[in-house]
C-alpha positions in Angstrom: -155.6 140.9 42.0 -155.1 144.6 42.7 -154.5 146.7 39.6 -154.0 150.5 39.4 -156.2 152.9 37.5 -154.9 154.6 34.4 -155.3 158.4 34.3 -154.8 159.9 30.8 -153.4 163.5 31.1 -155.9 165.4 29.0 -155.0 168.9 27.8 -151.7 169.8 29.6 -152.4 173.5 29.4 -155.5 173.2 31.5 -156.0 172.2 35.1 -155.5 168.5 34.4 -151.9 168.2 35.7 -152.5 170.1 38.9 -155.6 168.3 39.9 -153.9 165.0 39.1 -151.2 165.9 41.5 -153.7 167.0 44.2 -155.7 163.8 43.6 -152.5 161.7 44.1 -151.7 163.5 47.4 -155.3 162.6 48.6 -155.5 159.0 47.3 -152.0 157.7 47.3 -152.6 155.3 50.2 -156.1 154.1 49.2 -156.6 154.3 45.4 -153.4 153.6 43.4 -153.3 155.2 39.9 -150.7 156.3 37.4 -150.6 159.3 35.2 -150.2 158.8 31.4 -148.5 162.0 30.1 -145.4 164.1 30.4 -144.0 164.4 33.9 -142.7 167.9 33.1 -146.3 169.1 33.0 -147.0 168.2 36.7 -146.6 171.0 39.3 -143.1 171.8 40.5 -142.4 169.8 43.7 -144.6 166.9 42.9 -142.6 163.7 43.8 -142.5 161.6 40.6 -141.6 158.1 39.8 -141.4 157.2 36.1 -142.7 153.7 35.5 -142.5 151.3 32.5 -145.5 149.1 33.4 -148.7 149.8 35.4 -147.9 147.1 38.0 -145.0 149.3 39.2 -147.4 152.0 40.2 -148.5 149.7 43.1 -145.0 149.7 44.5 -144.4 153.4 44.5 -147.8 155.2 44.7 -147.8 155.7 48.4 -144.5 157.7 48.2 -144.3 159.1 44.7 -146.7 159.9 41.9 -146.4 157.2 39.2 -146.0 158.5 35.6 -146.0 156.5 32.4 -143.9 158.9 30.5 -145.0 160.3 27.1 -142.7 163.0 25.7 -144.7 165.9 24.3 -143.2 167.7 21.3 -143.4 171.3 22.4 -143.1 172.9 25.8 -146.4 173.4 27.7 -147.7 176.9 28.4 -150.3 177.0 31.1 -153.6 178.3 29.9 -152.6 178.2 26.2 -153.2 174.9 24.5 -150.8 174.2 21.7 -152.2 172.2 18.8 -148.7 170.7 18.2 -149.3 168.7 21.4 -152.6 167.3 20.3 -151.3 164.0 18.9 -149.7 163.3 22.3 -152.9 164.0 24.1 -154.6 161.5 21.9 -151.7 159.0 22.3 -152.3 159.2 26.1 -156.0 158.2 25.7 -155.1 155.4 23.3 -152.4 154.1 25.6 -154.9 154.0 28.5 -157.4 152.1 26.4 -154.8 149.6 25.4 -153.7 149.0 29.0 -157.2 148.6 30.4 -158.3 146.3 27.6 -155.2 144.2 28.2 -156.0 143.9 31.9 -152.9 145.8 33.0 -155.1 148.6 34.5 -158.3 148.2 36.4 -160.1 151.1 34.7 -159.5 154.3 32.7 -160.1 157.7 34.1 -159.7 160.5 31.5 -158.5 164.0 32.2 -160.4 166.9 30.5 -159.5 167.6 26.8 -159.6 170.7 24.7 -161.5 169.8 21.6 -160.4 172.8 19.5 -156.8 172.0 20.1 -157.3 168.4 19.1 -159.2 169.4 16.0 -156.6 172.0 15.0 -153.6 169.8 15.8 -154.7 166.3 15.0 -157.9 166.6 12.9 -159.9 165.1 15.7 -163.3 164.2 14.3 -165.2 163.1 17.5 -167.5 165.2 19.5 -165.7 164.2 22.7 -164.1 161.4 24.7 -167.2 159.3 24.8 -167.4 158.8 21.0 -163.7 158.4 20.6 -163.6 155.7 23.3 -166.5 153.9 21.6 -164.6 153.9 18.3 -161.4 152.7 19.9 -163.2 149.8 21.5 -165.4 149.0 18.5 -168.5 149.7 20.4 -171.6 150.5 18.5 -173.6 152.3 21.2 -172.5 153.8 24.6 -174.4 155.7 27.2 -173.2 158.7 29.3 -174.1 158.5 33.0 -173.6 161.3 35.5 -173.1 159.8 38.9 -172.6 161.0 42.5 -173.6 159.7 45.9 -176.9 161.5 45.6 -178.0 160.7 42.0 -177.2 158.6 38.9 -178.8 160.1 35.8 -178.5 159.2 32.1 -179.5 161.6 29.2 -180.9 159.7 26.3 -180.0 162.4 23.8 -176.9 164.5 24.5 -175.1 167.3 22.7 -177.8 168.4 20.2 -180.0 171.5 20.1 -183.2 171.2 22.0 -185.2 171.7 18.8 -183.7 168.4 17.5 -184.5 166.3 20.6 -188.1 165.2 19.6 -186.9 163.8 16.2 -183.7 162.2 17.7 -185.6 160.6 20.6 -186.8 157.4 19.0 -188.1 154.1 20.6 -185.0 152.3 19.5 -182.7 154.9 21.1 -184.6 155.0 24.4 -184.8 151.2 24.5 -181.0 150.8 23.9 -180.3 153.5 26.6 -182.5 151.6 29.1 -180.8 148.2 28.3 -177.3 149.6 28.5 -178.0 151.4 31.7 -179.4 148.2 33.3 -176.4 146.2 32.2 -174.0 148.8 33.6 -175.8 149.0 36.9 -175.7 145.2 37.2 -172.2 144.5 35.9 -170.2 147.6 37.0 -172.1 148.9 40.0 -173.0 145.5 41.4 -176.7 146.3 41.7 -178.5 143.0 41.2 -182.0 144.3 40.7 -181.7 147.9 39.4 -184.7 150.2 39.7 -184.9 152.6 36.7 -187.1 155.7 36.6 -187.8 157.2 33.2 -188.6 160.9 32.8 -191.1 162.2 30.3 -190.2 164.5 27.4 -192.8 167.2 27.9 -193.8 169.3 30.9 -195.8 167.2 33.4 -195.0 164.2 31.2 -197.5 165.6 28.7 -200.4 165.9 31.2 -202.6 163.5 29.4 -201.7 164.8 25.9 -202.4 168.5 26.7 -198.7 169.4 26.8 -197.3 167.0 24.2 -198.3 163.6 23.0 -195.0 161.6 22.9 -195.7 160.0 26.3 -199.1 158.7 25.2 -198.1 157.9 21.7 -195.1 155.7 22.3 -193.1 156.3 25.5 -195.6 154.8 28.0 -196.6 151.9 25.6 -193.0 151.0 25.0 -192.1 151.0 28.7 -195.2 148.8 29.3 -193.9 146.3 26.7 -190.5 146.0 28.2 -189.9 143.3 30.7 -186.2 143.4 31.5 -185.1 140.5 33.7 -184.1 141.5 37.1 -184.9 145.2 36.7 -187.9 147.4 37.5 -188.9 150.3 35.2 -191.3 153.1 36.1 -192.4 156.1 34.1 -192.7 158.3 32.2 -192.5 160.6 35.2 -192.8 164.4 35.2 -189.2 165.5 35.3 -190.0 168.3 37.8 -190.9 165.8 40.5 -188.3 163.2 39.8 -185.2 164.5 41.5 -186.2 165.6 45.0 -185.0 163.4 47.9 -188.1 161.3 48.4 -188.3 160.5 44.7 -184.6 159.6 44.4 -185.1 157.0 47.2 -187.2 155.0 44.8 -184.7 154.4 42.0 -181.1 153.5 41.4 -180.8 155.6 38.2 -183.0 158.0 36.3 -183.1 158.2 32.5 -183.7 161.7 31.2 -184.7 162.6 27.6 -182.2 165.3 26.9 -179.0 166.9 28.1 -180.1 169.6 30.5 -183.0 167.5 31.9 -180.2 165.2 33.3 -177.4 167.6 34.0 -179.2 170.4 35.8 -180.4 168.2 38.7 -177.0 166.5 39.4 -175.1 169.7 39.1 -177.5 171.4 41.5 -177.4 168.5 44.0 -173.7 167.8 43.9 -171.8 170.2 41.6 -168.2 169.3 42.7 -168.7 165.6 43.1 -170.4 164.6 39.9 -168.6 162.0 37.8 -169.0 161.2 34.1 -169.3 157.4 33.5 -169.4 155.8 30.1 -171.6 152.7 30.1 -171.5 150.1 27.3 -167.7 150.0 26.8 -165.9 146.7 27.4 -164.0 148.4 30.2 -164.6 150.9 33.0 -164.3 154.6 32.1 -164.8 157.6 34.4 -164.0 161.2 34.1 -164.4 164.4 36.2 -167.5 166.3 35.2 -165.8 169.5 34.1 -163.6 170.9 31.4 -160.0 172.2 31.1 -160.7 175.5 33.0 -157.9 177.4 31.1 -158.7 180.6 32.9 -157.6 179.3 36.3 -154.9 176.8 35.2 -151.7 177.1 37.0 -153.1 179.3 39.7 -153.3 176.6 42.3 -157.0 177.1 43.0 -158.5 174.3 40.9 -160.4 171.8 43.0 -159.6 168.2 42.5 -162.9 167.0 44.0 -164.5 165.7 40.8 -161.3 163.9 39.7 -160.9 162.3 43.2 -164.5 161.1 43.0 -164.0 159.8 39.5 -160.9 157.8 40.6 -162.7 156.4 43.7 -165.8 155.5 41.6 -163.6 153.7 39.1 -162.0 151.7 41.9 -165.4 150.8 43.3 -166.7 149.8 39.9 -163.6 147.6 39.3 -164.2 145.9 42.6 -167.8 145.3 41.7 -167.1 143.9 38.2 
């Protein structure tokens, strides 16, 4: 059964509405989706069809952009987030989660949010989408993957200062990250025997203990003790030799130890096409790998490439599930 993808609007004062309209123009014949938000926020001239149920998106998407209407309380001003609209932004996310959990939508793709506006207007207590979606689904632990055609990479620790990484990086955390990544590759990417490469924490993976001891003390022994069924693990590898083309040919996903170790290579290799994927949720969730870009919102110059890739990847993942 073909089901459309739900796209939550994100911050309406940012580039979300305009890239959503551009994505619809590109994908309307091949990747049906519907926009959850206020139709008045979409660019002037966008052909719109307000729908009451996701299934209706399939009937109109090739001609008009389907919108599951949510009325926002105050007018939107491009480039200027209004905290009064924050509850409606959250409502769009919650609506998308409800629809995908109910099976009415194939996947959830989330538009970029403005965290300060959500905090100021709705007392939002989560670091970002990922943690909020985990709470909404009752999921204890989720994993952030950055994916493109050239690389899939998972940071084990995410938005913490570099000085805190060694203490936060525990055997349990790394083990859970590996296990969730394997399940995600198997269940949502359709990779039956995933190959996982694990980076070291220190330069040159510690170089025999001369540049750090974590690799010798517990990372290598832990990896040697893991025997995940149907998956192959290698590492710890020096991170500076893990991301060139020949190395990438040997694995389906790499697991990095901290944020920049993961994000620098994918943004260097494929800046516009990187997609944020949340693994470990009971549904498929993707997102463009960029923010609200308030400084260029409404100028017509925002590229929809990452959103297009996020929607296409969500569709492929749904077909593989």
